[in-house]
C-alpha angles and dihedrals in degrees: 000000000000115000118234108266117241121239094266095054089046092053096046091044091051095053091044091052093046094051089050090053093049091053094041093055091080092058093076091048092052092045090057098037095048101042094105093044104053136014116256095243092046092050089051092046096049090044095056094037088057092048091049090051094048092055094047096093094044099043107029097088095042090048092057088050094049096039094113090056092047093054088046091056097035097123092050092049090050091057092045091050098046093049103038099031113019102039111020104063094030090060089048091053092050089051089053086070093060109030144031128276090242094054091044092055097043096044098039098045097045101044094047093065091053092053092042096052093047091051090045091056095046100040107022098032090227113171115240116206124219087249093057091046089053089046090054091050092053090050089050092049089052092056090045089054091050096049093044094047087224094299125119088200091055092048091052092055096036119141123179115251124226091260095046090056093049092052093046089055090050090050090052091050090051092047089055090046091053092051092048092050089058086067095051110154108252091219093068117071123235092244094048089044094056092046095049093046093046090049095047089047092050093048089052090050096050097081089052091046090054092046092051090051090047093057092054106262102149131202118226101210120209138147092259090054091049090050091052091050090049089051090048094048100044103027111028095033111031105028100029095045091050093051093045095049090048091051089052093052090049103046106009135260098275093054096041096048092057090067086065085078086074090066095078091053092059092034092054094052090047094048092051090048101041107022098033090233114164121242121213134202088249091056091049093049090046087054094053092049090053092048091048091051091051093050093046093049096048114021095048089041089052094053089051097046 
């Protein structure tokens, strides 16, 4: 059972989680913006290949030193890599072909905490306070409002679109990843852990990258696309994942994942600014519900911890 984190760990974990969400907010924008320039599997592959290369000079020596521990925890590292690297963002990039960046951010980041909290209770025996439950309910209400467009009639006849289903699968994969990271072996350093997971995830993506190329999905290379891949590889992969993993270790998976609800706030502003997507009153109200749920689940919980 996870011990209650002290105030120092809560504060550090909070800032680390916020920094990760700020960086990650651009992921949904790129998923939507680049959908007609590169295939979803190719975008995921080049992202993680770039991230793996960036970490080579920093992680190579320590990886050799920690190799016995890596072999010891090989099965665990496999599952972390396949959920957080191979599946999660690939599913997000597939969803980018079918739905807007605003919807991807709102649906993905509000459903993942629900999945992660349920998994944390079942498998990590984490205690969930009443405040956190009500916070989750508010977040869920926000996503229902978004999906229904404010109409009970629409909600009653609602059916998930193709893009919604892809992003929900991605959210589930990320929830599993977040739970697994909480159990990271202490004999593997954070840097080596990231590099090994990135490398394994990239290797598992490679056959699907080849298959996507074989069926004729072409990449329209350009300097903007290279810049986006670099942003994904260095920012949303190396920096953001390091911050997120450290946050989980400091204050637990179910607390940390709730901060993912801040992503749609940043992503929505960026989508309106960069993609000319229109923002409606329903989306604004949905965002307020999500933020209120986040504050209720974390600030009040912090005061009572």
